[in-house]
C-alpha positions in Angstrom: 257.7 106.8 163.0 257.9 108.2 159.7 256.9 104.8 158.7 253.6 104.5 160.4 252.8 108.0 159.0 253.6 107.1 155.6 251.2 103.6 156.0 248.7 105.6 157.5 248.7 108.2 154.5 248.8 105.2 151.8 245.8 103.7 153.6 243.9 107.0 153.5 245.1 107.6 149.8 243.7 103.9 148.8 240.2 104.4 151.0 239.7 108.0 149.0 240.3 106.0 145.5 237.7 103.3 146.9 235.1 105.9 148.1 235.7 107.8 144.6 234.6 104.6 142.5 231.9 103.4 145.0 230.4 106.8 145.3 228.6 105.9 142.4 226.7 103.1 143.8 223.1 103.9 144.4 222.6 102.3 147.6 225.9 104.0 149.1 229.0 102.4 150.9 230.7 102.5 154.0 233.8 104.1 154.8 236.6 101.6 156.3 238.8 104.5 157.4 235.7 105.8 159.5 234.9 102.7 161.4 232.3 101.7 158.8 230.7 104.8 158.8 227.5 104.5 156.3 228.1 106.9 153.3 224.5 107.9 151.6 223.7 109.7 148.7 220.6 112.3 148.7 218.2 112.2 146.3 216.7 115.5 146.1 213.5 117.1 144.0 212.3 120.5 144.1 209.1 120.5 146.5 205.9 122.0 146.4 207.3 124.7 149.4 210.6 125.1 147.6 208.8 126.0 144.5 206.5 128.4 146.4 209.7 130.1 147.7 211.0 130.3 144.4 208.0 132.1 143.1 207.7 134.4 146.2 211.7 135.4 145.8 210.7 136.0 141.8 207.8 138.2 142.2 209.3 140.3 145.0 212.9 140.5 144.0 213.0 139.5 140.2 216.6 138.8 139.4 217.9 141.3 142.1 219.9 139.8 145.2 218.1 139.1 148.3 218.6 137.1 151.5 216.6 134.0 151.3 216.2 133.3 155.1 215.2 137.0 156.1 212.9 137.9 153.4 211.1 134.7 152.9 211.2 133.8 156.7 207.0 133.0 156.5 207.7 130.5 154.3 209.0 126.9 155.4 211.5 124.5 154.3 212.8 127.1 151.2 216.3 125.9 150.8 217.9 128.0 148.2 220.9 126.5 147.9 219.2 123.2 146.8 218.2 125.4 143.5 221.8 125.6 142.7 221.5 121.6 141.7 219.2 122.6 138.8 220.9 126.0 138.1 218.0 128.1 139.2 219.6 130.3 141.8 223.3 131.6 142.1 224.7 132.6 145.6 226.0 136.0 146.0 230.2 135.8 145.7 231.9 136.1 149.1 233.9 139.2 147.7 230.5 141.1 147.6 229.6 142.0 150.9 227.1 141.0 152.4 226.8 137.7 150.7 226.0 135.0 153.1 222.6 134.0 152.6 222.1 136.1 149.5 220.6 134.5 146.3 219.8 135.8 143.0 217.5 133.7 140.6 219.2 133.1 137.0 217.5 133.3 133.8 216.8 129.4 133.8 214.8 130.2 137.5 212.8 132.7 135.7 212.0 130.6 133.0 211.1 127.6 135.5 209.0 129.7 137.6 207.4 131.2 134.5 206.3 127.7 133.5 208.8 127.9 130.3 211.3 125.2 131.6 211.3 122.0 132.9 214.2 120.5 134.6 215.0 117.0 135.6 213.0 115.8 138.5 215.8 114.6 140.8 219.4 115.4 141.9 221.6 112.9 143.3 224.3 114.3 145.6 226.9 113.4 147.7 228.3 115.9 150.3 226.6 118.7 148.5 228.2 117.8 145.0 225.6 116.8 142.3 226.6 113.5 140.7 223.8 113.5 138.4 220.4 114.9 137.5 218.0 112.3 136.4 214.3 111.7 136.4 212.6 113.5 133.2 211.1 116.6 132.9 209.9 118.6 136.1 207.9 121.8 136.0 206.8 124.5 138.3 203.1 122.7 138.3 204.7 119.2 138.9 206.6 120.6 142.1 203.5 122.9 143.3 201.2 119.5 142.8 197.5 119.9 143.3 197.1 121.5 146.6 198.8 125.1 145.1 197.6 127.4 142.1 200.8 128.7 140.2 198.4 131.5 138.7 197.1 132.7 142.1 200.8 132.4 143.6 201.9 134.4 140.7 199.2 137.1 141.2 200.2 137.2 145.1 197.7 135.1 146.7 198.1 132.6 149.0 197.7 129.9 146.2 196.0 127.2 148.0 193.6 125.1 146.0 190.4 124.8 148.1 
């Protein structure tokens, strides 16, 4: 029996090594140890709803900790965890209670919201780990698009362009 365990462990280790090499393949790959389940990479960017959420969080809390889901519940698709890809927010450390769901906007996040910093347009991730940032400069105005007015959002309005 011990030989089977060793063979199984060796097979898993080889598969892990293969996946580590192939994870950089833009089209994804398959896991032979998981019956060929597809392993894909996610391409993320800061959307208009995310940008509106970051602006709202900044306006209401500045650089203080806040619970994003509770405080920004009226906004949809504000995934604060995604902002960590660009260093725009940080999660509250687990040893500081309560911590789950609490975020703080970083100095880079403030600069992004205020229009003084552009980030790479895309983040490529694999299992929530950022593999690379690319796509050139992406500003708060780029993220908001033509439907939202940055100045009105910063002033506390709804920001919709008529």
